[in-house]
C-alpha positions as a printed NumPy array, in Angstrom:
array([[ 77.743, 144.57 ,  70.37 ],
       [ 80.455, 143.937,  67.518],
       [ 84.06 , 142.918,  67.719],
       [ 86.659, 143.505,  65.103],
       [ 87.392, 140.546,  62.767],
       [ 88.194, 140.145,  59.28 ],
       [ 86.036, 138.483,  56.621],
       [ 88.429, 135.512,  56.139],
       [ 85.612, 133.273,  56.948],
       [ 83.588, 133.884,  53.588],
       [ 83.266, 130.835,  51.294],
       [ 86.318, 130.035,  49.085],
       [ 85.818, 127.685,  46.249],
       [ 82.618, 126.504,  47.983],
       [ 84.204, 125.868,  51.471],
       [ 83.354, 128.072,  54.443],
       [ 86.267, 128.505,  56.87 ],
       [ 85.519, 127.249,  60.468],
       [ 84.562, 129.684,  63.123],
       [ 87.108, 130.458,  65.791],
       [ 87.636, 127.618,  68.418],
       [ 85.43 , 128.354,  71.337],
       [ 82.614, 130.028,  69.521],
       [ 79.077, 129.64 ,  70.721],
       [ 77.167, 128.788,  67.589],
       [ 73.514, 129.533,  68.175],
       [ 71.271, 128.229,  65.342],
       [ 67.993, 130.183,  65.634],
       [ 66.05 , 128.564,  62.857],
       [ 63.529, 129.761,  62.204],
       [ 60.731, 127.012,  62.038],
       [ 60.314, 124.958,  58.885],
       [ 63.993, 125.481,  57.457],
       [ 65.749, 122.166,  58.17 ],
       [ 66.101, 122.688,  61.865],
       [ 64.84 , 119.058,  62.752],
       [ 67.402, 117.45 ,  60.391],
       [ 70.279, 119.486,  61.835],
       [ 69.492, 118.636,  65.351],
       [ 68.893, 115.126,  64.605],
       [ 72.498, 114.844,  62.972],
       [ 74.155, 116.735,  65.785],
       [ 72.566, 114.632,  68.454],
       [ 73.369, 111.372,  66.706],
       [ 76.972, 112.498,  66.541],
       [ 77.036, 113.935,  69.923],
       [ 79.607, 111.4  ,  71.257],
       [ 81.969, 111.96 ,  68.287],
       [ 81.934, 115.694,  68.332],
       [ 84.48 , 116.369,  71.209],
       [ 87.391, 114.739,  69.574],
       [ 87.136, 117.49 ,  66.936],
       [ 86.686, 120.248,  69.574],
       [ 82.943, 120.645,  69.341],
       [ 80.268, 120.07 ,  71.845],
       [ 76.657, 119.723,  71.68 ],
       [ 75.52 , 120.753,  75.031],
       [ 72.071, 119.282,  75.499],
       [ 70.583, 116.1  ,  76.836],
       [ 67.894, 116.045,  74.006],
       [ 67.877, 116.391,  70.355],
       [ 65.995, 119.663,  70.834],
       [ 66.181, 121.82 ,  73.997],
       [ 62.943, 123.464,  73.284],
       [ 61.99 , 124.049,  76.593],
       [ 65.121, 125.989,  77.319],
       [ 64.658, 128.197,  74.273],
       [ 60.889, 128.841,  75.198],
       [ 62.022, 129.831,  78.546],
       [ 64.802, 132.045,  77.366],
       [ 62.256, 133.751,  74.994],
       [ 59.532, 133.981,  77.71 ],
       [ 57.214, 132.2  ,  75.135],
       [ 54.461, 129.788,  76.398],
       [ 54.477, 125.961,  75.845],
       [ 52.65 , 124.227,  72.99 ],
       [ 49.079, 123.712,  73.785],
       [ 48.618, 121.622,  76.693],
       [ 52.286, 120.952,  77.244],
       [ 53.964, 121.634,  80.604],
       [ 55.105, 125.307,  80.826],
       [ 58.918, 125.776,  80.424],
       [ 60.591, 127.248,  83.579],
       [ 63.878, 129.344,  83.923],
       [ 65.387, 126.026,  85.239],
       [ 65.422, 124.655,  81.626],
       [ 67.349, 127.692,  80.447],
       [ 69.777, 127.732,  83.409],
       [ 70.501, 124.046,  82.867],
       [ 71.284, 124.541,  79.142],
       [ 73.607, 127.446,  79.996],
       [ 75.457, 125.557,  82.498],
       [ 76.056, 122.891,  80.012],
       [ 77.308, 125.442,  77.549],
       [ 79.634, 126.845,  80.251],
       [ 81.006, 123.451,  80.623],
       [ 82.168, 123.273,  77.082],
       [ 85.134, 125.284,  78.312],
       [ 87.37 , 126.253,  75.328],
       [ 85.517, 123.928,  72.931],
       [ 83.257, 125.121,  70.306],
       [ 79.476, 124.604,  71.282],
       [ 76.52 , 124.52 ,  69.067],
       [ 72.966, 125.209,  70.301],
       [ 70.075, 124.638,  67.973],
       [ 66.52 , 125.57 ,  68.415],
       [ 64.044, 127.159,  66.077],
       [ 62.134, 128.609,  69.081],
       [ 64.975, 131.285,  69.451],
       [ 63.263, 132.801,  66.557],
       [ 60.423, 133.631,  68.775],
       [ 62.39 , 136.233,  70.908],
       [ 60.462, 139.31 ,  69.594],
       [ 62.302, 142.378,  70.914],
       [ 65.952, 143.563,  70.986],
       [ 66.253, 143.492,  74.914],
       [ 65.316, 139.709,  74.919],
       [ 67.824, 138.99 ,  72.12 ],
       [ 70.361, 140.918,  73.872],
       [ 69.989, 139.152,  77.345],
       [ 70.163, 135.722,  75.578],
       [ 73.393, 136.525,  73.895],
       [ 74.889, 138.075,  77.308],
       [ 73.868, 134.86 ,  79.139],
       [ 75.255, 132.508,  76.7  ],
       [ 78.691, 134.411,  77.097],
       [ 81.802, 134.093,  75.183],
       [ 81.881, 134.803,  71.528],
       [ 78.315, 134.013,  70.069],
       [ 77.807, 133.501,  66.292],
       [ 74.246, 133.355,  65.113],
       [ 73.119, 131.172,  62.362],
       [ 69.875, 131.637,  60.563],
       [ 68.745, 129.015,  58.045],
       [ 66.151, 130.289,  55.561],
       [ 63.839, 128.8  ,  52.895],
       [ 61.246, 130.241,  50.595],
       [ 58.288, 131.828,  52.26 ],
       [ 56.16 , 130.117,  49.696],
       [ 57.495, 126.562,  50.938],
       [ 57.111, 127.686,  54.478],
       [ 53.583, 128.729,  54.488],
       [ 51.839, 125.193,  54.091],
       [ 54.238, 123.694,  56.439],
       [ 53.697, 126.431,  59.107],
       [ 49.891, 126.293,  58.643],
       [ 49.723, 122.575,  59.225],
       [ 51.897, 122.72 ,  62.181],
       [ 49.526, 125.483,  63.719],
       [ 46.782, 122.927,  63.161],
       [ 48.747, 120.491,  65.111],
       [ 48.578, 123.054,  67.937],
       [ 44.793, 123.62 ,  67.818],
       [ 44.31 , 126.031,  64.81 ],
       [ 40.769, 125.52 ,  63.327],
       [ 41.105, 128.002,  60.515],
       [ 41.267, 126.466,  56.99 ],
       [ 44.233, 127.13 ,  54.856],
       [ 42.965, 129.81 ,  52.454],
       [ 41.265, 131.69 ,  55.15 ],
       [ 44.44 , 131.66 ,  57.033],
       [ 46.591, 132.76 ,  54.108],
       [ 44.1  , 135.638,  53.681],
       [ 44.612, 136.663,  57.369],
       [ 48.367, 136.373,  56.974],
       [ 48.838, 138.242,  53.694],
       [ 45.796, 140.603,  53.193],
       [ 44.297, 141.56 ,  56.678],
       [ 46.353, 144.182,  58.433],
       [ 48.035, 144.026,  60.97 ],
       [ 48.511, 140.305,  59.755],
       [ 48.648, 138.998,  63.339],
       [ 45.746, 136.82 ,  63.743],
       [ 45.267, 134.04 ,  64.305],
       [ 49.065, 133.374,  64.757],
       [ 51.014, 136.505,  65.915],
       [ 54.127, 134.28 ,  65.91 ],
       [ 54.266, 133.603,  61.997],
       [ 55.613, 136.999,  61.115],
       [ 57.695, 137.246,  64.138],
       [ 59.373, 134.22 ,  62.899],
       [ 59.081, 134.582,  59.121],
       [ 59.613, 138.256,  58.476],
       [ 63.285, 137.041,  58.047],
       [ 64.81 , 140.381,  57.349],
       [ 63.66 , 141.596,  60.723],
       [ 64.481, 138.456,  62.391],
       [ 68.145, 138.756,  61.049],
       [ 68.073, 142.475,  61.986],
       [ 67.252, 141.84 ,  65.54 ],
       [ 70.191, 139.37 ,  66.094],
       [ 72.645, 141.398,  63.947],
       [ 71.928, 144.443,  66.351],
       [ 72.816, 142.169,  69.265],
       [ 76.216, 140.338,  67.912],
       [ 77.137, 142.751,  64.982],
       [ 76.582, 141.58 ,  61.291],
       [ 80.027, 139.949,  61.017],
       [ 78.772, 137.51 ,  63.614],
       [ 75.668, 136.594,  61.848],
       [ 75.543, 133.982,  58.982],
       [ 72.456, 133.413,  56.814],
       [ 72.206, 129.989,  55.008],
       [ 69.596, 129.917,  52.103],
       [ 68.595, 126.173,  52.145],
       [ 68.326, 124.661,  48.687],
       [ 65.702, 121.977,  48.751],
       [ 67.424, 120.356,  45.684],
       [ 70.451, 119.492,  47.565],
       [ 69.458, 117.404,  50.465],
       [ 72.699, 117.287,  52.455],
       [ 74.005, 120.759,  51.775],
       [ 73.056, 122.098,  54.923],
       [ 74.689, 119.283,  56.879],
       [ 78.067, 120.015,  54.829],
       [ 77.619, 123.627,  55.831],
       [ 77.261, 122.86 ,  59.396],
       [ 80.416, 120.665,  59.193],
       [ 82.482, 123.338,  57.608],
       [ 81.501, 126.089,  60.161],
       [ 82.253, 123.726,  63.044],
       [ 85.55 , 122.349,  61.688],
       [ 84.213, 118.81 ,  61.342],
       [ 85.261, 116.069,  59.007],
       [ 83.174, 115.856,  55.962],
       [ 80.164, 113.408,  56.207],
       [ 80.641, 113.127,  60.12 ],
       [ 76.8  , 114.714,  60.089],
       [ 74.414, 112.13 ,  58.703],
       [ 70.586, 112.33 ,  57.995],
       [ 68.588, 110.754,  60.945],
       [ 65.28 , 109.463,  59.563],
       [ 62.313, 110.989,  61.569],
       [ 58.742, 110.091,  60.574],
       [ 57.309, 111.885,  63.417],
       [ 58.521, 115.284,  62.006],
       [ 56.813, 114.575,  58.597],
       [ 54.197, 117.275,  57.507],
       [ 50.779, 116.116,  57.396],
       [ 48.858, 115.775,  54.155],
       [ 45.85 , 117.967,  53.278],
       [ 43.591, 115.306,  54.186],
       [ 45.273, 114.45 ,  57.627],
       [ 45.42 , 118.27 ,  58.527],
       [ 41.703, 118.461,  57.41 ],
       [ 40.696, 115.71 ,  59.733],
       [ 42.774, 117.251,  62.558],
       [ 41.383, 120.803,  61.971],
       [ 37.83 , 119.409,  62.234],
       [ 38.888, 117.496,  65.505],
       [ 40.154, 120.815,  66.759],
       [ 36.663, 122.397,  66.268],
       [ 35.077, 119.423,  68.19 ],
       [ 37.559, 119.706,  70.931],
       [ 37.145, 123.352,  71.41 ],
       [ 33.542, 123.414,  70.978],
       [ 33.139, 120.769,  73.864],
       [ 35.358, 122.853,  76.233],
       [ 37.898, 120.02 ,  76.851],
       [ 41.088, 120.94 ,  78.659],
       [ 44.295, 121.779,  76.774],
       [ 46.161, 118.893,  78.867],
       [ 44.038, 116.279,  77.   ],
       [ 44.797, 117.986,  73.63 ],
       [ 48.681, 117.491,  74.1  ],
       [ 48.263, 113.764,  75.401],
       [ 45.601, 112.396,  73.367],
       [ 45.589, 114.504,  70.003],
       [ 49.132, 115.783,  69.283],
       [ 51.201, 113.086,  71.095],
       [ 48.432, 110.426,  70.626],
       [ 46.59 , 110.491,  67.538],
       [ 48.886, 112.583,  65.34 ],
       [ 52.138, 111.157,  66.595],
       [ 51.011, 107.548,  65.861],
       [ 49.405, 108.461,  62.655],
       [ 52.654, 110.13 ,  61.415],
       [ 54.824, 107.029,  62.341],
       [ 52.547, 104.438,  61.309],
       [ 51.526, 105.976,  57.871],
       [ 53.7  , 107.391,  55.061],
       [ 52.067, 109.544,  52.593],
       [ 51.018, 107.878,  49.446],
       [ 51.842, 109.236,  45.896],
       [ 48.16 , 109.904,  45.437],
       [ 47.672, 111.812,  48.563],
       [ 46.84 , 115.537,  47.992],
       [ 49.441, 117.836,  49.248],
       [ 48.625, 121.319,  50.862],
       [ 48.812, 123.512,  47.676],
       [ 49.02 , 127.276,  47.96 ],
       [ 46.673, 129.36 ,  45.634],
       [ 48.418, 131.429,  42.782],
       [ 47.642, 134.769,  44.389],
       [ 49.522, 133.894,  47.674],
       [ 52.313, 132.359,  46.039],
       [ 52.917, 135.663,  44.065],
       [ 52.349, 137.572,  47.317],
       [ 54.933, 135.453,  49.096],
       [ 57.334, 135.635,  46.232],
       [ 57.199, 139.548,  46.32 ],
       [ 57.821, 139.469,  50.278],
       [ 60.686, 136.997,  49.747],
       [ 62.346, 139.431,  47.247],
       [ 61.941, 142.315,  49.623],
       [ 63.352, 140.358,  52.407],
       [ 66.372, 139.152,  50.622],
       [ 67.153, 142.656,  49.645],
       [ 67.07 , 143.961,  53.245],
       [ 69.042, 141.09 ,  54.499],
       [ 71.681, 141.943,  51.759],
       [ 71.714, 145.474,  53.052],
       [ 72.542, 144.325,  56.725],
       [ 75.94 , 143.188,  55.896],
       [ 75.775, 139.769,  57.231],
       [ 77.432, 136.814,  55.773],
       [ 74.984, 134.937,  53.156],
       [ 75.67 , 131.437,  52.099],
       [ 73.615, 130.249,  49.178],
       [ 71.544, 131.915,  46.692],
       [ 69.207, 134.571,  48.016],
       [ 67.148, 134.346,  44.71 ],
       [ 65.725, 131.236,  45.989],
       [ 63.794, 133.193,  48.673],
       [ 61.628, 134.898,  45.838],
       [ 61.398, 131.736,  43.617],
       [ 57.898, 130.641,  42.329],
       [ 57.228, 127.128,  42.388],
       [ 55.334, 125.188,  39.737],
       [ 52.983, 123.493,  42.151],
       [ 50.838, 126.25 ,  42.988],
       [ 46.952, 125.532,  43.253],
       [ 45.487, 127.127,  40.159],
       [ 41.687, 126.456,  40.793],
       [ 41.518, 126.305,  44.547],
       [ 42.55 , 123.648,  46.717],
       [ 41.39 , 120.229,  45.982],
       [ 39.08 , 118.278,  48.269],
       [ 40.987, 116.06 ,  50.641],
       [ 40.111, 112.394,  50.992],
       [ 41.538, 110.382,  53.9  ],
       [ 42.165, 106.646,  53.666],
       [ 40.412, 104.437,  56.339],
       [ 44.043, 103.095,  57.491],
       [ 45.144, 106.738,  58.311],
       [ 41.815, 107.364,  60.294],
       [ 42.329, 104.082,  62.111],
       [ 45.843, 104.575,  62.874],
       [ 44.956, 108.007,  64.228],
       [ 42.137, 106.729,  66.332],
       [ 44.367, 103.848,  67.512],
       [ 46.883, 106.569,  68.714],
       [ 44.469, 108.372,  70.738],
       [ 42.987, 105.228,  72.271],
       [ 46.41 , 104.   ,  73.207],
       [ 47.268, 107.522,  74.835],
       [ 43.938, 107.255,  76.736],
       [ 44.72 , 103.457,  77.76 ],
       [ 47.833, 104.784,  79.556],
       [ 45.437, 106.812,  81.738],
       [ 42.617, 104.377,  82.517],
       [ 39.509, 106.288,  84.046],
       [ 36.878, 105.307,  86.357],
       [ 33.183, 105.695,  85.931],
       [ 32.373, 108.079,  88.575],
       [ 30.081, 110.282,  86.566],
       [ 26.376, 110.343,  86.699],
       [ 26.367, 109.521,  82.936],
       [ 27.366, 105.885,  83.765],
       [ 23.697, 105.214,  84.503],
       [ 22.895, 105.661,  80.843],
       [ 24.126, 103.553,  77.832],
       [ 26.458, 105.184,  75.378],
       [ 23.769, 105.122,  72.717],
       [ 21.532, 107.042,  75.284],
       [ 24.424, 109.766,  75.864],
       [ 25.13 , 112.652,  73.383],
       [ 28.586, 112.516,  71.62 ],
       [ 29.272, 115.996,  73.143],
       [ 28.516, 114.871,  76.829],
       [ 30.67 , 111.579,  76.038],
       [ 33.565, 113.714,  74.912],
       [ 33.15 , 115.998,  77.897],
       [ 32.943, 113.274,  80.353],
       [ 35.939, 111.439,  78.868],
       [ 37.916, 114.45 ,  78.862],
       [ 37.471, 115.452,  82.425],
       [ 38.047, 111.855,  83.569],
       [ 41.387, 111.675,  81.702],
       [ 42.366, 115.134,  83.123],
       [ 41.77 , 113.948,  86.617],
       [ 43.844, 110.894,  86.082],
       [ 46.618, 112.989,  84.378],
       [ 46.59 , 115.291,  87.478],
       [ 46.881, 112.405,  89.95 ],
       [ 49.855, 110.962,  88.144]])
């Protein structure tokens, strides 16, 4: 659906005119395009926004459960499944904004995979919905998205994963969500068909200008300059190659021993990984996740194709679409170097898992208690510990 409007909201001298008062600004990501930074800044300024006619209608920084429920997508591995109540609650908060402009941000809206789902979300939000899509070069997204999938249980190595995503049609395994999110021209097209191209803004993020995205949001929302400020969030940092490889091998053990998904959420993702991120900052000598040259070139070609297709849709584009096909200088020329994890990082990860487990003390009810630890196989110990913790989690 598309309503008549003029194009007087285009950037003039680098300044974007505010959206009409009362607009529902829906920021759909996708993943790894600055969404966490925006959500953190908006939530930090939540109490200041209403005096400028803007509302951030959510009780948390990121209404992930609501977006997942709206898109009929499952939760992350082991997390509680989202319900329609999450989405209904967010809709009620949006409705309570009255005539004020409201801004809703979740990268999981990019997981809406068909036109019917997108149209339903737009209709249920009500009012005048304007969709905002933030984009980064695909070549920069791929390593970040891979390590994020590893944090959700993926066991496949980076080069193998790249091969599946770029060379093995229909390019859906092991992560069907990747191209649903990151075939950006199709993503933009789905939402443009629902609201009309004049109600879609695409912002190409320039990583060289750290606060440019915050300034763009301020202009769209009619906020004073510098009201939105970066909020440090160590928990959202990407993992180094060594950290990711450690976790990937742990995932193999976890799956190989048949442990329940609920334990992964509690002990691994929200225990070991979360504590490691918060306690350890990557050192300059840590090996980053580098993309092989063949994959860089393939991603750049896809990026150029997507940029052309997005330009043909008639949506508003802020920033330089040429960045979407830029080739960085940090590509791995001779394969990915071997990762080396420091003892401190390994210790912090182990402590995080132990601390999470300590929050759910277990009782020795298994026959394995009759043997010493050294007489019990590591696989059996992991299986026993896993099922004990799960029982305790369920009792809680």
